N, CA, C, O and CB atoms as a CASP TS submission, in Angstrom:
PFRMAT TS
TARGET T0000
AUTHOR 0000-0000-0000
METHOD Language model
MODEL 1
PARENT N/A
ATOM      1  N   MET     1      25.833 -32.579 -56.794  1.00  0.00           N
ATOM      2  CA  MET     1      26.957 -32.881 -57.918  1.00  0.00           C
ATOM      3  C   MET     1      28.317 -32.942 -56.984  1.00  0.00           C
ATOM      4  O   MET     1      28.560 -32.086 -56.133  1.00  0.00           O
ATOM      5  CB  MET     1      27.065 -31.516 -59.259  1.00  0.00           C
ATOM      6  N   ALA     2      29.030 -33.889 -57.215  1.00  0.00           N
ATOM      7  CA  ALA     2      30.313 -33.998 -56.606  1.00  0.00           C
ATOM      8  C   ALA     2      31.040 -33.103 -57.208  1.00  0.00           C
ATOM      9  O   ALA     2      30.797 -32.747 -58.361  1.00  0.00           O
ATOM     10  CB  ALA     2      30.929 -35.252 -56.649  1.00  0.00           C
ATOM     11  N   ASP     3      32.159 -32.564 -56.397  1.00  0.00           N
ATOM     12  CA  ASP     3      32.897 -31.874 -56.708  1.00  0.00           C
ATOM     13  C   ASP     3      34.121 -32.407 -57.562  1.00  0.00           C
ATOM     14  O   ASP     3      34.624 -33.505 -57.320  1.00  0.00           O
ATOM     15  CB  ASP     3      33.094 -31.340 -55.702  1.00  0.00           C
ATOM     16  N   GLN     4      34.557 -31.613 -58.530  1.00  0.00           N
ATOM     17  CA  GLN     4      35.302 -32.401 -59.376  1.00  0.00           C
ATOM     18  C   GLN     4      36.949 -31.322 -59.371  1.00  0.00           C
ATOM     19  O   GLN     4      36.925 -30.164 -58.956  1.00  0.00           O
ATOM     20  CB  GLN     4      34.304 -32.618 -61.085  1.00  0.00           C
ATOM     21  N   VAL     5      37.997 -31.862 -59.802  1.00  0.00           N
ATOM     22  CA  VAL     5      39.379 -31.360 -59.790  1.00  0.00           C
ATOM     23  C   VAL     5      39.898 -31.145 -61.102  1.00  0.00           C
ATOM     24  O   VAL     5      39.703 -31.875 -62.074  1.00  0.00           O
ATOM     25  CB  VAL     5      40.268 -32.251 -59.096  1.00  0.00           C
ATOM     26  N   CYS     6      40.607 -30.038 -61.065  1.00  0.00           N
ATOM     27  CA  CYS     6      41.133 -29.619 -62.418  1.00  0.00           C
ATOM     28  C   CYS     6      42.382 -30.545 -62.600  1.00  0.00           C
ATOM     29  O   CYS     6      43.222 -30.553 -61.700  1.00  0.00           O
ATOM     30  CB  CYS     6      41.532 -27.951 -62.499  1.00  0.00           C
ATOM     31  N   ARG     7      42.546 -31.295 -63.666  1.00  0.00           N
ATOM     32  CA  ARG     7      43.886 -31.808 -63.737  1.00  0.00           C
ATOM     33  C   ARG     7      45.005 -31.140 -64.307  1.00  0.00           C
ATOM     34  O   ARG     7      46.019 -31.721 -64.696  1.00  0.00           O
ATOM     35  CB  ARG     7      43.843 -32.860 -64.324  1.00  0.00           C
ATOM     36  N   GLU     8      44.833 -30.055 -64.348  1.00  0.00           N
ATOM     37  CA  GLU     8      46.114 -29.054 -64.721  1.00  0.00           C
ATOM     38  C   GLU     8      46.576 -28.301 -63.379  1.00  0.00           C
ATOM     39  O   GLU     8      47.786 -28.276 -63.152  1.00  0.00           O
ATOM     40  CB  GLU     8      45.645 -27.790 -65.951  1.00  0.00           C
ATOM     41  N   CYS     9      45.828 -27.778 -62.610  1.00  0.00           N
ATOM     42  CA  CYS     9      46.366 -27.068 -61.149  1.00  0.00           C
ATOM     43  C   CYS     9      45.865 -27.716 -60.124  1.00  0.00           C
ATOM     44  O   CYS     9      46.286 -27.325 -59.036  1.00  0.00           O
ATOM     45  CB  CYS     9      45.966 -25.567 -60.877  1.00  0.00           C
ATOM     46  N   HIS    10      45.016 -28.678 -60.104  1.00  0.00           N
ATOM     47  CA  HIS    10      44.658 -29.760 -58.821  1.00  0.00           C
ATOM     48  C   HIS    10      43.648 -29.001 -58.064  1.00  0.00           C
ATOM     49  O   HIS    10      43.363 -29.427 -56.945  1.00  0.00           O
ATOM     50  CB  HIS    10      46.046 -30.187 -57.707  1.00  0.00           C
ATOM     51  N   ARG    11      42.912 -27.666 -58.617  1.00  0.00           N
ATOM     52  CA  ARG    11      41.889 -26.850 -57.834  1.00  0.00           C
ATOM     53  C   ARG    11      40.695 -27.497 -57.777  1.00  0.00           C
ATOM     54  O   ARG    11      40.221 -27.926 -58.829  1.00  0.00           O
ATOM     55  CB  ARG    11      41.630 -25.525 -58.374  1.00  0.00           C
ATOM     56  N   ILE    12      40.019 -27.675 -56.570  1.00  0.00           N
ATOM     57  CA  ILE    12      38.759 -28.410 -56.717  1.00  0.00           C
ATOM     58  C   ILE    12      37.701 -27.246 -57.007  1.00  0.00           C
ATOM     59  O   ILE    12      37.660 -26.157 -56.435  1.00  0.00           O
ATOM     60  CB  ILE    12      38.392 -29.335 -55.336  1.00  0.00           C
ATOM     61  N   VAL    13      36.822 -27.728 -58.058  1.00  0.00           N
ATOM     62  CA  VAL    13      36.039 -26.743 -58.629  1.00  0.00           C
ATOM     63  C   VAL    13      34.632 -27.348 -58.899  1.00  0.00           C
ATOM     64  O   VAL    13      34.551 -28.560 -59.097  1.00  0.00           O
ATOM     65  CB  VAL    13      36.711 -26.201 -59.891  1.00  0.00           C
ATOM     66  N   SER    14      33.576 -26.607 -58.917  1.00  0.00           N
ATOM     67  CA  SER    14      32.161 -27.193 -58.805  1.00  0.00           C
ATOM     68  C   SER    14      31.392 -26.969 -59.995  1.00  0.00           C
ATOM     69  O   SER    14      30.260 -27.444 -60.093  1.00  0.00           O
ATOM     70  CB  SER    14      31.381 -26.615 -57.651  1.00  0.00           C
ATOM     71  N   GLY    15      32.043 -26.116 -61.134  1.00  0.00           N
ATOM     72  CA  GLY    15      31.486 -25.919 -62.204  1.00  0.00           C
ATOM     73  C   GLY    15      32.020 -26.844 -63.600  1.00  0.00           C
ATOM     74  O   GLY    15      32.501 -27.966 -63.439  1.00  0.00           O
ATOM     75  N   GLN    16      31.900 -26.351 -64.691  1.00  0.00           N
ATOM     76  CA  GLN    16      32.505 -27.308 -65.850  1.00  0.00           C
ATOM     77  C   GLN    16      33.908 -26.842 -66.231  1.00  0.00           C
ATOM     78  O   GLN    16      34.671 -27.501 -66.937  1.00  0.00           O
ATOM     79  CB  GLN    16      31.563 -27.291 -67.249  1.00  0.00           C
ATOM     80  N   THR    17      34.206 -25.546 -65.658  1.00  0.00           N
ATOM     81  CA  THR    17      35.495 -25.293 -66.097  1.00  0.00           C
ATOM     82  C   THR    17      36.556 -24.806 -64.692  1.00  0.00           C
ATOM     83  O   THR    17      36.000 -24.486 -63.641  1.00  0.00           O
ATOM     84  CB  THR    17      35.323 -24.087 -67.316  1.00  0.00           C
ATOM     85  N   CYS    18      37.701 -24.792 -64.769  1.00  0.00           N
ATOM     86  CA  CYS    18      38.436 -24.268 -63.857  1.00  0.00           C
ATOM     87  C   CYS    18      38.706 -22.688 -63.980  1.00  0.00           C
ATOM     88  O   CYS    18      39.391 -22.195 -64.877  1.00  0.00           O
ATOM     89  CB  CYS    18      39.584 -25.022 -63.868  1.00  0.00           C
ATOM     90  N   PRO    19      38.111 -22.002 -63.014  1.00  0.00           N
ATOM     91  CA  PRO    19      38.034 -20.565 -62.789  1.00  0.00           C
ATOM     92  C   PRO    19      39.834 -20.206 -62.955  1.00  0.00           C
ATOM     93  O   PRO    19      40.326 -19.369 -63.712  1.00  0.00           O
ATOM     94  CB  PRO    19      37.203 -20.170 -61.049  1.00  0.00           C
ATOM     95  N   LEU    20      40.362 -20.866 -62.265  1.00  0.00           N
ATOM     96  CA  LEU    20      41.959 -20.628 -62.280  1.00  0.00           C
ATOM     97  C   LEU    20      42.760 -20.722 -63.595  1.00  0.00           C
ATOM     98  O   LEU    20      43.351 -19.745 -64.056  1.00  0.00           O
ATOM     99  CB  LEU    20      42.616 -21.660 -61.379  1.00  0.00           C
ATOM    100  N   CYS    21      42.756 -21.701 -64.068  1.00  0.00           N
ATOM    101  CA  CYS    21      43.625 -22.041 -65.328  1.00  0.00           C
ATOM    102  C   CYS    21      42.733 -21.969 -66.997  1.00  0.00           C
ATOM    103  O   CYS    21      43.158 -21.977 -68.153  1.00  0.00           O
ATOM    104  CB  CYS    21      44.216 -23.771 -65.000  1.00  0.00           C
ATOM    105  N   GLY    22      41.208 -21.891 -66.347  1.00  0.00           N
ATOM    106  CA  GLY    22      40.457 -22.132 -67.874  1.00  0.00           C
ATOM    107  C   GLY    22      40.197 -23.324 -68.323  1.00  0.00           C
ATOM    108  O   GLY    22      39.286 -23.391 -69.147  1.00  0.00           O
ATOM    109  N   THR    23      40.914 -24.625 -67.920  1.00  0.00           N
ATOM    110  CA  THR    23      40.742 -25.716 -68.729  1.00  0.00           C
ATOM    111  C   THR    23      39.608 -26.411 -68.339  1.00  0.00           C
ATOM    112  O   THR    23      39.258 -26.289 -67.165  1.00  0.00           O
ATOM    113  CB  THR    23      41.834 -26.532 -68.747  1.00  0.00           C
ATOM    114  N   SER    24      38.810 -27.281 -69.255  1.00  0.00           N
ATOM    115  CA  SER    24      37.766 -28.025 -68.789  1.00  0.00           C
ATOM    116  C   SER    24      38.525 -29.492 -68.662  1.00  0.00           C
ATOM    117  O   SER    24      37.763 -30.362 -69.085  1.00  0.00           O
ATOM    118  CB  SER    24      36.421 -27.939 -69.815  1.00  0.00           C
ATOM    119  N   ASN    25      39.335 -29.842 -68.373  1.00  0.00           N
ATOM    120  CA  ASN    25      39.851 -31.196 -68.156  1.00  0.00           C
ATOM    121  C   ASN    25      39.910 -31.197 -66.859  1.00  0.00           C
ATOM    122  O   ASN    25      40.791 -30.733 -66.136  1.00  0.00           O
ATOM    123  CB  ASN    25      41.137 -31.581 -68.781  1.00  0.00           C
ATOM    124  N   LEU    26      38.587 -31.932 -66.480  1.00  0.00           N
ATOM    125  CA  LEU    26      38.211 -32.293 -64.791  1.00  0.00           C
ATOM    126  C   LEU    26      38.158 -33.663 -64.580  1.00  0.00           C
ATOM    127  O   LEU    26      37.964 -34.498 -65.464  1.00  0.00           O
ATOM    128  CB  LEU    26      36.722 -31.750 -64.234  1.00  0.00           C
ATOM    129  N   SER    27      38.335 -33.890 -63.381  1.00  0.00           N
ATOM    130  CA  SER    27      38.325 -35.146 -62.997  1.00  0.00           C
ATOM    131  C   SER    27      37.606 -35.552 -61.551  1.00  0.00           C
ATOM    132  O   SER    27      37.911 -34.924 -60.537  1.00  0.00           O
ATOM    133  CB  SER    27      39.676 -35.488 -63.037  1.00  0.00           C
ATOM    134  N   SER    28      36.765 -36.490 -61.513  1.00  0.00           N
ATOM    135  CA  SER    28      35.963 -36.784 -60.445  1.00  0.00           C
ATOM    136  C   SER    28      36.513 -37.926 -59.594  1.00  0.00           C
ATOM    137  O   SER    28      35.926 -38.408 -58.625  1.00  0.00           O
ATOM    138  CB  SER    28      34.646 -37.073 -60.927  1.00  0.00           C
ATOM    139  N   ASP    29      37.773 -38.327 -60.087  1.00  0.00           N
ATOM    140  CA  ASP    29      38.517 -39.313 -59.366  1.00  0.00           C
ATOM    141  C   ASP    29      39.678 -38.701 -58.721  1.00  0.00           C
ATOM    142  O   ASP    29      40.662 -38.462 -59.421  1.00  0.00           O
ATOM    143  CB  ASP    29      38.940 -40.412 -60.238  1.00  0.00           C
ATOM    144  N   TRP    30      39.687 -38.390 -57.356  1.00  0.00           N
ATOM    145  CA  TRP    30      41.075 -37.664 -56.819  1.00  0.00           C
ATOM    146  C   TRP    30      40.755 -37.832 -55.229  1.00  0.00           C
ATOM    147  O   TRP    30      39.641 -37.815 -54.704  1.00  0.00           O
ATOM    148  CB  TRP    30      41.313 -35.775 -57.374  1.00  0.00           C
ATOM    149  N   SER    31      41.750 -37.961 -54.736  1.00  0.00           N
ATOM    150  CA  SER    31      42.055 -38.019 -53.112  1.00  0.00           C
ATOM    151  C   SER    31      42.967 -36.878 -52.675  1.00  0.00           C
ATOM    152  O   SER    31      43.657 -36.148 -53.387  1.00  0.00           O
ATOM    153  CB  SER    31      42.828 -39.453 -52.660  1.00  0.00           C
ATOM    154  N   GLY    32      42.793 -36.882 -51.076  1.00  0.00           N
ATOM    155  CA  GLY    32      43.632 -35.876 -50.800  1.00  0.00           C
ATOM    156  C   GLY    32      42.945 -34.517 -50.727  1.00  0.00           C
ATOM    157  O   GLY    32      42.432 -34.050 -51.744  1.00  0.00           O
ATOM    158  N   LEU    33      42.914 -33.858 -49.554  1.00  0.00           N
ATOM    159  CA  LEU    33      42.344 -32.430 -49.679  1.00  0.00           C
ATOM    160  C   LEU    33      43.241 -31.681 -49.006  1.00  0.00           C
ATOM    161  O   LEU    33      43.636 -32.213 -47.968  1.00  0.00           O
ATOM    162  CB  LEU    33      40.920 -32.183 -49.119  1.00  0.00           C
ATOM    163  N   VAL    34      43.817 -30.328 -49.322  1.00  0.00           N
ATOM    164  CA  VAL    34      44.606 -29.438 -48.368  1.00  0.00           C
ATOM    165  C   VAL    34      43.942 -28.029 -48.904  1.00  0.00           C
ATOM    166  O   VAL    34      43.757 -27.595 -50.041  1.00  0.00           O
ATOM    167  CB  VAL    34      46.475 -29.572 -48.529  1.00  0.00           C
ATOM    168  N   ILE    35      43.699 -27.569 -47.754  1.00  0.00           N
ATOM    169  CA  ILE    35      43.297 -26.197 -48.010  1.00  0.00           C
ATOM    170  C   ILE    35      44.245 -25.129 -47.744  1.00  0.00           C
ATOM    171  O   ILE    35      44.647 -25.023 -46.586  1.00  0.00           O
ATOM    172  CB  ILE    35      42.185 -25.917 -47.291  1.00  0.00           C
ATOM    173  N   ILE    36      44.652 -24.351 -48.593  1.00  0.00           N
ATOM    174  CA  ILE    36      45.639 -23.054 -48.743  1.00  0.00           C
ATOM    175  C   ILE    36      45.104 -21.627 -48.302  1.00  0.00           C
ATOM    176  O   ILE    36      44.732 -20.832 -49.166  1.00  0.00           O
ATOM    177  CB  ILE    36      46.031 -22.881 -50.291  1.00  0.00           C
ATOM    178  N   VAL    37      45.073 -21.358 -47.171  1.00  0.00           N
ATOM    179  CA  VAL    37      44.527 -20.093 -46.689  1.00  0.00           C
ATOM    180  C   VAL    37      45.422 -18.689 -47.248  1.00  0.00           C
ATOM    181  O   VAL    37      45.041 -17.718 -47.901  1.00  0.00           O
ATOM    182  CB  VAL    37      44.539 -20.207 -45.008  1.00  0.00           C
ATOM    183  N   ASP    38      46.881 -19.076 -46.637  1.00  0.00           N
ATOM    184  CA  ASP    38      47.848 -17.974 -47.017  1.00  0.00           C
ATOM    185  C   ASP    38      49.019 -18.425 -47.999  1.00  0.00           C
ATOM    186  O   ASP    38      50.098 -18.636 -47.446  1.00  0.00           O
ATOM    187  CB  ASP    38      48.494 -17.399 -45.696  1.00  0.00           C
ATOM    188  N   PRO    39      48.964 -18.583 -49.234  1.00  0.00           N
ATOM    189  CA  PRO    39      49.928 -19.243 -49.934  1.00  0.00           C
ATOM    190  C   PRO    39      51.329 -18.665 -49.788  1.00  0.00           C
ATOM    191  O   PRO    39      52.265 -19.458 -49.886  1.00  0.00           O
ATOM    192  CB  PRO    39      49.539 -19.277 -51.274  1.00  0.00           C
ATOM    193  N   GLU    40      51.580 -17.399 -49.568  1.00  0.00           N
ATOM    194  CA  GLU    40      52.648 -16.923 -49.382  1.00  0.00           C
ATOM    195  C   GLU    40      53.544 -17.354 -48.253  1.00  0.00           C
ATOM    196  O   GLU    40      54.765 -17.408 -48.399  1.00  0.00           O
ATOM    197  CB  GLU    40      52.411 -15.814 -49.369  1.00  0.00           C
ATOM    198  N   LYS    41      52.934 -17.664 -47.120  1.00  0.00           N
ATOM    199  CA  LYS    41      53.379 -18.126 -45.853  1.00  0.00           C
ATOM    200  C   LYS    41      53.372 -19.693 -45.555  1.00  0.00           C
ATOM    201  O   LYS    41      54.163 -20.131 -44.720  1.00  0.00           O
ATOM    202  CB  LYS    41      52.560 -17.459 -44.886  1.00  0.00           C
ATOM    203  N   SER    42      52.552 -20.488 -46.178  1.00  0.00           N
ATOM    204  CA  SER    42      52.299 -21.784 -46.653  1.00  0.00           C
ATOM    205  C   SER    42      53.374 -22.753 -46.976  1.00  0.00           C
ATOM    206  O   SER    42      53.527 -23.042 -48.162  1.00  0.00           O
ATOM    207  CB  SER    42      51.598 -21.651 -47.703  1.00  0.00           C
ATOM    208  N   GLU    43      54.035 -23.219 -46.200  1.00  0.00           N
ATOM    209  CA  GLU    43      54.967 -24.113 -46.550  1.00  0.00           C
ATOM    210  C   GLU    43      54.464 -25.272 -47.635  1.00  0.00           C
ATOM    211  O   GLU    43      55.082 -25.559 -48.660  1.00  0.00           O
ATOM    212  CB  GLU    43      55.440 -24.685 -45.271  1.00  0.00           C
ATOM    213  N   ILE    44      53.429 -25.776 -47.274  1.00  0.00           N
ATOM    214  CA  ILE    44      52.756 -26.859 -48.082  1.00  0.00           C
ATOM    215  C   ILE    44      52.597 -26.111 -49.355  1.00  0.00           C
ATOM    216  O   ILE    44      53.277 -26.479 -50.313  1.00  0.00           O
ATOM    217  CB  ILE    44      51.305 -27.453 -47.458  1.00  0.00           C
ATOM    218  N   GLY    45      51.688 -24.990 -49.501  1.00  0.00           N
ATOM    219  CA  GLY    45      51.431 -24.402 -50.484  1.00  0.00           C
ATOM    220  C   GLY    45      52.559 -24.043 -51.647  1.00  0.00           C
ATOM    221  O   GLY    45      52.266 -24.114 -52.840  1.00  0.00           O
ATOM    222  N   LYS    46      53.863 -23.655 -51.192  1.00  0.00           N
ATOM    223  CA  LYS    46      54.949 -23.684 -51.901  1.00  0.00           C
ATOM    224  C   LYS    46      55.333 -24.825 -52.540  1.00  0.00           C
ATOM    225  O   LYS    46      55.632 -24.852 -53.734  1.00  0.00           O
ATOM    226  CB  LYS    46      55.818 -23.329 -51.243  1.00  0.00           C
ATOM    227  N   LYS    47      55.345 -26.006 -51.631  1.00  0.00           N
ATOM    228  CA  LYS    47      55.715 -27.433 -52.144  1.00  0.00           C
ATOM    229  C   LYS    47      54.781 -27.619 -53.258  1.00  0.00           C
ATOM    230  O   LYS    47      55.346 -27.879 -54.321  1.00  0.00           O
ATOM    231  CB  LYS    47      55.560 -28.663 -51.016  1.00  0.00           C
ATOM    232  N   ILE    48      53.880 -27.574 -53.286  1.00  0.00           N
ATOM    233  CA  ILE    48      52.971 -27.995 -54.452  1.00  0.00           C
ATOM    234  C   ILE    48      52.773 -27.248 -55.402  1.00  0.00           C
ATOM    235  O   ILE    48      52.375 -27.683 -56.482  1.00  0.00           O
ATOM    236  CB  ILE    48      51.822 -28.269 -54.157  1.00  0.00           C
ATOM    237  N   GLY    49      53.038 -25.849 -55.155  1.00  0.00           N
ATOM    238  CA  GLY    49      53.379 -24.830 -56.410  1.00  0.00           C
ATOM    239  C   GLY    49      51.882 -23.988 -56.330  1.00  0.00           C
ATOM    240  O   GLY    49      51.260 -23.639 -57.333  1.00  0.00           O
ATOM    241  N   VAL    50      51.547 -23.800 -55.257  1.00  0.00           N
ATOM    242  CA  VAL    50      49.991 -22.953 -55.299  1.00  0.00           C
ATOM    243  C   VAL    50      50.232 -21.525 -54.817  1.00  0.00           C
ATOM    244  O   VAL    50      50.831 -21.343 -53.758  1.00  0.00           O
ATOM    245  CB  VAL    50      48.704 -23.674 -54.171  1.00  0.00           C
ATOM    246  N   ASP    51      49.768 -20.461 -55.585  1.00  0.00           N
ATOM    247  CA  ASP    51      49.968 -19.233 -55.481  1.00  0.00           C
ATOM    248  C   ASP    51      48.559 -18.387 -55.146  1.00  0.00           C
ATOM    249  O   ASP    51      48.565 -17.175 -54.930  1.00  0.00           O
ATOM    250  CB  ASP    51      50.655 -18.869 -56.709  1.00  0.00           C
ATOM    251  N   VAL    52      47.362 -19.208 -55.136  1.00  0.00           N
ATOM    252  CA  VAL    52      45.991 -18.661 -54.985  1.00  0.00           C
ATOM    253  C   VAL    52      45.325 -19.672 -53.755  1.00  0.00           C
ATOM    254  O   VAL    52      45.186 -20.895 -53.735  1.00  0.00           O
ATOM    255  CB  VAL    52      45.091 -18.730 -56.585  1.00  0.00           C
ATOM    256  N   ALA    53      44.976 -18.616 -52.737  1.00  0.00           N
ATOM    257  CA  ALA    53      44.313 -19.454 -51.681  1.00  0.00           C
ATOM    258  C   ALA    53      43.186 -20.201 -52.020  1.00  0.00           C
ATOM    259  O   ALA    53      42.341 -19.436 -52.488  1.00  0.00           O
ATOM    260  CB  ALA    53      43.922 -18.701 -50.636  1.00  0.00           C
ATOM    261  N   ASP    54      42.692 -21.669 -51.984  1.00  0.00           N
ATOM    262  CA  ASP    54      41.610 -22.003 -52.011  1.00  0.00           C
ATOM    263  C   ASP    54      41.718 -23.577 -51.816  1.00  0.00           C
ATOM    264  O   ASP    54      42.758 -23.943 -51.268  1.00  0.00           O
ATOM    265  CB  ASP    54      41.001 -21.463 -53.144  1.00  0.00           C
ATOM    266  N   LYS    55      40.792 -24.591 -52.184  1.00  0.00           N
ATOM    267  CA  LYS    55      40.942 -26.036 -51.999  1.00  0.00           C
ATOM    268  C   LYS    55      41.438 -26.838 -53.015  1.00  0.00           C
ATOM    269  O   LYS    55      40.893 -26.767 -54.117  1.00  0.00           O
ATOM    270  CB  LYS    55      39.817 -26.566 -51.693  1.00  0.00           C
ATOM    271  N   TYR    56      42.513 -27.700 -52.817  1.00  0.00           N
ATOM    272  CA  TYR    56      43.280 -28.423 -53.833  1.00  0.00           C
ATOM    273  C   TYR    56      43.215 -29.825 -53.618  1.00  0.00           C
ATOM    274  O   TYR    56      43.124 -30.307 -52.488  1.00  0.00           O
ATOM    275  CB  TYR    56      44.672 -28.018 -53.871  1.00  0.00           C
ATOM    276  N   ALA    57      43.252 -30.394 -54.500  1.00  0.00           N
ATOM    277  CA  ALA    57      43.515 -32.114 -54.183  1.00  0.00           C
ATOM    278  C   ALA    57      44.953 -32.246 -54.206  1.00  0.00           C
ATOM    279  O   ALA    57      45.692 -31.362 -54.637  1.00  0.00           O
ATOM    280  CB  ALA    57      42.838 -33.289 -55.410  1.00  0.00           C
ATOM    281  N   LEU    58      45.459 -33.661 -53.613  1.00  0.00           N
ATOM    282  CA  LEU    58      46.776 -34.100 -53.754  1.00  0.00           C
ATOM    283  C   LEU    58      47.144 -34.993 -54.605  1.00  0.00           C
ATOM    284  O   LEU    58      48.295 -35.321 -54.893  1.00  0.00           O
ATOM    285  CB  LEU    58      47.180 -34.489 -52.782  1.00  0.00           C
ATOM    286  N   LYS    59      45.927 -35.486 -55.109  1.00  0.00           N
ATOM    287  CA  LYS    59      46.320 -36.636 -56.219  1.00  0.00           C
ATOM    288  C   LYS    59      45.131 -36.597 -57.272  1.00  0.00           C
ATOM    289  O   LYS    59      43.988 -36.661 -56.819  1.00  0.00           O
ATOM    290  CB  LYS    59      46.455 -38.320 -55.492  1.00  0.00           C
ATOM    291  N   VAL    60      45.260 -36.527 -58.226  1.00  0.00           N
ATOM    292  CA  VAL    60      44.278 -36.644 -59.256  1.00  0.00           C
ATOM    293  C   VAL    60      44.469 -37.549 -60.196  1.00  0.00           C
ATOM    294  O   VAL    60      45.510 -37.398 -60.836  1.00  0.00           O
ATOM    295  CB  VAL    60      44.097 -35.568 -59.865  1.00  0.00           C
ATOM    296  N   ARG    61      43.776 -38.474 -60.496  1.00  0.00           N
ATOM    297  CA  ARG    61      43.630 -39.433 -61.489  1.00  0.00           C
ATOM    298  C   ARG    61      42.850 -39.478 -62.588  1.00  0.00           C
ATOM    299  O   ARG    61      42.894 -40.454 -63.337  1.00  0.00           O
ATOM    300  CB  ARG    61      43.381 -40.313 -61.026  1.00  0.00           C
TER
END
């Protein structure tokens, strides 16, 4: 099964709901991958509004 992305927080998830925000509004049409390891020190993490270390999509359709 292909990974899906939460349309709300852009987190890449493998289940039917997002464990971060709890929504089931997921999409399999996404592009761009960024992995945030340390969200407090990450400039990219701050720019995209991430505060939890994980994998995120840059664009979700």
